[in-house]
C-alpha positions as CSV (number, residue, x, y, z in Angstrom):
1,X,31.3,-24.3,29.6
2,X,31.5,-22.7,26.2
3,X,29.6,-25.5,24.6
4,X,26.7,-25.6,22.2
5,X,23.1,-26.9,22.7
6,X,21.3,-28.0,19.5
7,X,17.7,-28.8,18.8
8,X,15.1,-28.6,16.1
9,X,13.8,-25.1,16.6
10,X,10.5,-25.9,14.8
11,X,9.2,-28.1,17.6
12,X,9.5,-25.9,20.7
13,X,8.1,-22.4,21.2
14,X,10.3,-19.4,21.6
15,X,9.4,-19.0,25.3
16,X,11.1,-22.3,26.0
17,X,14.0,-21.5,23.8
18,X,14.6,-18.2,25.5
19,X,14.4,-19.9,28.9
20,X,17.1,-22.4,27.9
21,X,19.3,-19.5,26.6
22,X,18.8,-17.6,29.9
23,X,19.5,-20.7,32.0
24,X,22.8,-21.4,30.1
25,X,24.0,-17.8,29.9
26,X,26.4,-18.2,32.8
27,X,28.1,-21.1,31.1
28,X,28.5,-19.1,27.8
29,X,26.6,-21.8,25.9
30,X,25.4,-21.0,22.4
31,X,22.2,-22.4,21.0
32,X,21.6,-23.8,17.5
33,X,18.0,-24.0,16.2
34,X,18.9,-25.4,12.8
35,X,19.3,-29.2,12.9
36,X,16.7,-31.9,12.9
37,X,19.2,-34.7,13.7
38,X,16.4,-37.2,14.6
39,X,14.9,-36.6,11.1
40,X,18.2,-37.5,9.5
41,X,18.2,-41.1,11.0
42,X,14.4,-41.7,11.2
43,X,13.6,-44.3,8.5
44,X,10.1,-44.4,7.0
45,X,9.1,-41.3,8.9
46,X,5.4,-40.7,8.5
47,X,4.5,-37.5,6.6
48,X,2.8,-34.7,8.4
49,X,-1.0,-35.1,8.4
50,X,-3.0,-33.5,5.6
51,X,-6.6,-34.2,6.4
52,X,-9.6,-32.6,4.6
53,X,-10.5,-29.0,5.4
54,X,-14.0,-27.5,5.2
55,X,-15.6,-24.0,5.6
56,X,-17.5,-23.2,8.7
57,X,-20.4,-21.3,7.3
58,X,-21.8,-18.0,8.7
59,X,-24.8,-19.9,10.3
60,X,-22.2,-21.5,12.7
61,X,-19.4,-18.9,12.9
62,X,-21.7,-15.9,13.3
63,X,-19.0,-13.5,11.8
64,X,-17.3,-13.4,8.5
65,X,-13.6,-13.9,8.0
66,X,-13.4,-10.4,6.4
67,X,-14.8,-8.8,9.5
68,X,-12.4,-10.7,11.7
69,X,-9.4,-9.6,9.6
70,X,-10.6,-6.0,9.8
71,X,-10.8,-6.2,13.6
72,X,-7.4,-7.8,13.9
73,X,-5.8,-5.2,11.6
74,X,-7.3,-2.4,13.6
75,X,-5.8,-3.9,16.8
76,X,-2.4,-4.3,15.1
77,X,-2.5,-0.6,14.1
78,X,-3.3,0.3,17.7
79,X,-0.4,-1.8,19.0
80,X,2.0,-0.2,16.4
81,X,2.6,-3.5,14.5
82,X,3.0,-3.5,10.7
83,X,2.8,-7.3,10.4
84,X,1.8,-10.3,12.5
85,X,2.5,-14.0,12.3
86,X,-0.1,-16.3,13.8
87,X,1.2,-19.7,15.0
88,X,-1.7,-20.8,17.1
89,X,-3.8,-23.3,15.1
90,X,-6.9,-22.5,17.2
91,X,-6.6,-18.8,16.2
92,X,-6.0,-19.6,12.5
93,X,-9.1,-21.8,12.4
94,X,-11.1,-19.1,14.1
95,X,-9.8,-16.3,11.8
96,X,-10.3,-18.2,8.5
97,X,-13.6,-19.9,9.5
98,X,-12.0,-23.2,8.4
99,X,-11.9,-26.5,10.2
100,X,-9.7,-29.5,9.7
101,X,-8.6,-32.8,11.3
102,X,-4.8,-32.8,11.4
103,X,-4.8,-33.3,15.2
104,X,-7.0,-36.0,16.7
105,X,-10.1,-34.7,18.4
106,X,-9.2,-31.0,17.6
107,X,-10.7,-29.4,14.5
108,X,-7.6,-27.6,13.3
109,X,-5.2,-27.8,10.4
110,X,-1.4,-27.4,10.2
111,X,-0.7,-23.8,9.1
112,X,0.8,-20.4,9.8
113,X,-0.9,-17.1,8.9
114,X,1.1,-13.9,8.1
115,X,-0.9,-10.7,8.2
116,X,-0.2,-7.1,7.2
117,X,-2.6,-4.2,6.6
118,X,-3.2,-5.5,3.1
119,X,-2.0,-9.1,2.9
120,X,-3.2,-12.3,4.4
121,X,-0.8,-15.2,3.5
122,X,-1.8,-18.7,4.7
123,X,1.0,-21.3,4.8
124,X,-0.6,-24.8,4.7
125,X,-0.9,-28.1,2.9
126,X,-3.6,-26.7,0.6
127,X,-2.8,-28.9,-2.5
128,X,-5.5,-31.4,-1.6
129,X,-8.1,-29.0,-0.3
130,X,-11.4,-28.9,-2.2
131,X,-11.7,-26.2,-4.9
132,X,-14.6,-24.7,-2.9
133,X,-12.3,-24.0,0.1
134,X,-9.6,-22.4,-2.1
135,X,-12.2,-20.3,-3.9
136,X,-13.6,-19.2,-0.5
137,X,-10.1,-18.2,0.7
138,X,-9.4,-16.2,-2.5
139,X,-12.7,-14.4,-2.0
140,X,-11.6,-13.5,1.6
141,X,-8.3,-12.1,0.2
142,X,-5.9,-14.9,1.3
143,X,-2.9,-15.9,-0.7
144,X,-2.0,-19.6,-0.3
145,X,1.7,-20.7,0.1
146,X,3.2,-24.2,0.9
147,X,3.4,-24.9,4.6
148,X,7.3,-25.1,4.8
149,X,7.8,-22.0,2.7
150,X,7.2,-19.9,5.8
151,X,10.8,-20.6,6.9
152,X,12.2,-19.4,3.6
153,X,9.9,-16.3,3.3
154,X,9.2,-15.0,6.8
155,X,12.2,-12.8,7.2
156,X,11.7,-11.2,3.7
157,X,8.0,-10.7,4.4
158,X,8.8,-8.8,7.6
159,X,11.3,-6.7,5.8
160,X,8.8,-5.8,3.1
161,X,6.1,-4.9,5.6
162,X,8.6,-2.7,7.5
163,X,8.4,-1.6,11.1
164,X,7.5,-4.1,13.8
165,X,6.2,-7.7,13.6
166,X,3.8,-8.8,16.4
167,X,4.9,-12.3,17.6
168,X,3.6,-14.4,20.5
169,X,6.6,-16.2,22.0
170,X,4.2,-18.8,23.5
171,X,2.9,-19.9,20.1
172,X,5.7,-19.0,17.6
173,X,8.5,-21.6,17.4
174,X,12.1,-20.8,18.3
175,X,13.3,-21.2,14.7
176,X,10.9,-18.7,13.2
177,X,11.6,-16.2,16.0
178,X,15.3,-16.5,15.3
179,X,14.8,-15.5,11.6
180,X,14.1,-11.8,12.5
181,X,16.2,-9.4,14.5
182,X,15.1,-8.6,18.0
183,X,14.6,-4.9,17.2
184,X,12.0,-5.9,14.6
185,X,9.9,-7.9,17.1
186,X,7.0,-6.7,19.1
187,X,6.2,-9.4,21.7
188,X,2.6,-9.9,22.7
189,X,-0.6,-12.0,22.6
190,X,-2.3,-12.6,19.3
191,X,-5.2,-10.1,19.1
192,X,-7.5,-13.0,18.0
193,X,-6.9,-14.8,21.3
194,X,-9.2,-12.5,23.3
195,X,-11.5,-12.0,20.3
196,X,-12.4,-15.6,19.9
197,X,-12.8,-16.0,23.7
198,X,-15.9,-13.7,23.5
199,X,-18.6,-15.7,21.8
200,X,-21.1,-14.0,19.6
201,X,-24.8,-14.7,19.7
202,X,-24.7,-17.3,17.0
203,X,-21.9,-19.2,18.7
204,X,-23.7,-19.1,22.1
205,X,-27.0,-20.4,20.5
206,X,-25.1,-23.2,18.7
207,X,-23.3,-24.1,21.9
208,X,-26.7,-24.4,23.7
209,X,-28.0,-26.6,20.9
210,X,-24.9,-28.8,20.9
211,X,-25.4,-29.3,24.7
212,X,-29.0,-30.4,24.1
213,X,-27.9,-33.1,21.7
214,X,-25.0,-34.0,24.0
215,X,-27.4,-34.3,27.0
216,X,-29.8,-36.4,25.0
217,X,-27.1,-38.8,24.0
218,X,-25.8,-39.1,27.6
219,X,-29.4,-39.6,28.9
220,X,-30.1,-42.3,26.3
221,X,-26.8,-44.0,27.2
222,X,-27.6,-44.0,31.0
């Protein structure tokens, strides 16, 4: 009764954080998202992965990043959102047409993407990325910022954009969600989620071709 529950808000999504808050409301328990206590005692903690990133060219993606951004911005306008933070690594890989290897067997890279009607700010470990990738992102209109800077800048970015920020509680972590006031938040799915679910002709053709190679490999193995 009247106690405090603490955890590192970067490692659980807001949906879970809100559920905990609701469950503990009757006990008047407050929640702190700030402290990474495990990190303070973890000796020789491995650094976050920073694997190489490459551009998925038009012959595989079937749609340019600029066209994807235009579609997302049109959807944000329709929803009444002035800005949008993407936390899903699948969606960021799809939007940027980049692929990485920060998670085993999943071609994504650690990142956050902040979008407005004009700006596209990618928070990532870009320092070791090939110059070709950084040039590509600049051509597409992206600004690169250090991965952890999102926690220092997010609130200010939302203020500068004005109005509402579209956030998906299922993919945005509890700490980021706590950095902006509730009246600034428009909760909903990322527009890119349904867009990437509908495969274009190029993606369909490449999927068929990949299955041919896969089937051949399995048949040879058998």
